[in-house]
RODO-2510 file (C-alpha; in nm, 4 decimals, decimal comma):
residues 131
     n   res          X          Y          Z
     1     m     1,0523     1,9467    -1,6148
     2     a     0,8113     1,6958    -1,4610
     3     f     1,0620     1,6134    -1,1869
     4     q     1,1185     1,9817    -1,1086
     5     t     0,7449     2,0505    -1,1071
     6     l     0,6642     1,7541    -0,8833
     7     f     0,9480     1,8392    -0,6465
     8     a     0,8139     2,1944    -0,6131
     9     v     0,4570     2,0674    -0,5681
    10     a     0,5757     1,8341    -0,2907
    11     a     0,7246     2,1348    -0,1124
    12     n     0,4178     2,3538    -0,1732
    13     p     0,1016     2,1563    -0,2592
    14     d    -0,0980     2,4777    -0,3093
    15     v     0,1205     2,6022    -0,5954
    16     d    -0,0509     2,6580    -0,9301
    17     q     0,0915     2,3678    -1,1293
    18     a     0,0236     2,5158    -1,4725
    19     n     0,1911     2,8458    -1,3840
    20     l     0,4850     2,6580    -1,2357
    21     m     0,5291     2,4453    -1,5484
    22     h     0,5098     2,7528    -1,7704
    23     s     0,7679     2,9238    -1,5517
    24     l     1,0040     2,6263    -1,5689
    25     l     0,9600     2,6032    -1,9454
    26     g     0,9990     2,9795    -1,9905
    27     t     0,6697     3,0037    -2,1800
    28     e     0,3659     3,2279    -2,1603
    29     d     0,0576     3,1127    -1,9700
    30     d    -0,1464     3,0819    -2,2907
    31     t     0,1095     2,8489    -2,4535
    32     a     0,0046     2,4853    -2,4602
    33     l     0,2053     2,2696    -2,2219
    34     p     0,3599     1,9471    -2,3509
    35     v     0,0973     1,6742    -2,3149
    36     y     0,3338     1,4231    -2,1566
    37     l     0,4502     1,6787    -1,8995
    38     e     0,0903     1,7390    -1,7951
    39     t     0,0187     1,3642    -1,7944
    40     l     0,3097     1,2948    -1,5602
    41     v     0,2469     1,5830    -1,3220
    42     q    -0,1292     1,5398    -1,2997
    43     g    -0,1082     1,1605    -1,2865
    44     v     0,1528     1,1496    -1,0118
    45     c    -0,0390     1,4073    -0,8083
    46     a    -0,3693     1,2234    -0,8536
    47     k    -0,2219     0,8849    -0,7585
    48     q     0,0270     1,0027    -0,4976
    49     a    -0,1269     0,8064    -0,2100
    50     t    -0,1246     0,4826    -0,4104
    51     l     0,2314     0,5462    -0,5307
    52     d     0,3455     0,6200    -0,1764
    53     d     0,1869     0,2972    -0,0519
    54     l     0,3758     0,1012    -0,3171
    55     i     0,7025     0,2698    -0,2228
    56     a     0,6391     0,2063     0,1472
    57     q     0,5869    -0,1660     0,0779
    58     h     0,9481    -0,1832    -0,0409
    59     l     1,1076    -0,0045     0,2516
    60     n     1,2950    -0,1720     0,5309
    61     q     1,0740    -0,1862     0,8410
    62     n     1,2989     0,0727     1,0095
    63     w     1,2318     0,3258     0,7340
    64     s     0,9361     0,5383     0,6398
    65     l     0,8594     0,7608     0,3450
    66     k     0,9230     1,0645     0,5643
    67     r     1,2858     0,9573     0,6167
    68     l     1,3609     0,9414     0,2451
    69     a     1,5091     1,2361     0,0581
    70     k     1,2363     1,4324    -0,1214
    71     t     1,4292     1,4008    -0,4466
    72     d     1,4286     1,0219    -0,4168
    73     v     1,0567     1,0085    -0,3361
    74     t     0,9767     1,2303    -0,6348
    75     i     1,1869     1,0147    -0,8680
    76     l     1,0245     0,6963    -0,7357
    77     r     0,6725     0,8361    -0,7731
    78     m     0,7351     0,9402    -1,1324
    79     a     0,8930     0,6120    -1,2338
    80     i     0,6285     0,3941    -1,0694
    81     f     0,3527     0,6024    -1,2276
    82     e     0,5147     0,5551    -1,5689
    83     m     0,5594     0,1824    -1,5096
    84     l     0,2014     0,1234    -1,4021
    85     d    -0,0032     0,3859    -1,5834
    86     v     0,1716     0,4887    -1,9049
    87     d     0,1219     0,2173    -2,1640
    88     n     0,3762     0,3394    -2,4185
    89     v     0,6674     0,3538    -2,1701
    90     p     0,8273     0,0147    -2,1069
    91     g     0,9066    -0,0493    -1,7411
    92     k     1,2792    -0,0805    -1,8060
    93     v     1,2786     0,2594    -1,9763
    94     a     1,1056     0,4157    -1,6752
    95     v     1,3700     0,2616    -1,4476
    96     n     1,6552     0,3869    -1,6662
    97     e     1,5102     0,7384    -1,6791
    98     a     1,4714     0,7362    -1,3019
    99     l     1,8337     0,6316    -1,2587
   100     e     1,9449     0,9140    -1,4882
   101     l     1,7521     1,1599    -1,2708
   102     a     1,9087     1,0059    -0,9623
   103     k     2,2551     1,0536    -1,1126
   104     e     2,1793     1,4215    -1,1554
   105     y     1,9842     1,4982    -0,8381
   106     s     2,0903     1,2341    -0,5835
   107     d     2,3986     1,0429    -0,4776
   108     e     2,5215     0,6915    -0,5569
   109     r     2,3614     0,5393    -0,2474
   110     s     2,0240     0,6880    -0,3387
   111     r     2,0629     0,5661    -0,6953
   112     r     2,1177     0,2094    -0,5748
   113     f     1,8170     0,2371    -0,3425
   114     i     1,5960     0,3731    -0,6234
   115     n     1,7138     0,0957    -0,8539
   116     g     1,6281    -0,1662    -0,5903
   117     v     1,2776    -0,0365    -0,5280
   118     l     1,1974     0,0088    -0,8964
   119     s     1,3404    -0,3309    -0,9903
   120     a     1,1184    -0,4935    -0,7273
   121     v     0,8099    -0,3088    -0,8541
   122     l     0,8976    -0,4033    -1,2117
   123     r     0,9370    -0,7715    -1,1153
   124     e     0,6006    -0,7658    -0,9388
   125     q     0,4365    -0,5989    -1,2371
   126     t     0,5896    -0,8489    -1,4788
   127     t     0,4763    -1,1370    -1,2575
   128     s     0,1198    -1,0065    -1,2281
   129     d     0,1013    -0,9360    -1,6033
   130     s     0,1995    -1,2937    -1,6882
   131     e    -0,0603    -1,4516    -1,4592
***
């Protein structure tokens, strides 16, 4: 649900996120949304510029964020947010979840690319945590 919400928000930043999440979940507007869903969506949206900068640091110099498939960018943003800002999600779990999303919403080439970027971010995070 977070991936679908963030993908829709990327296409239409003015969309009402809460209404969109309720619609995707098939719930009424007064029903409480799952806390983790809100955490992911709000966190990724709030830190999008920082997440995009991190992604851009791992792109070949001939590539830019604009050239990447929107699905891949959304998956990368979610996974990096989880890796850096969600304490109870181990980095390897965030990577594995991202690769599962890539299997469903992207192709094999994109999955390898996502794995490469996330593995690099995870290595950097592990290195900085041990210093």
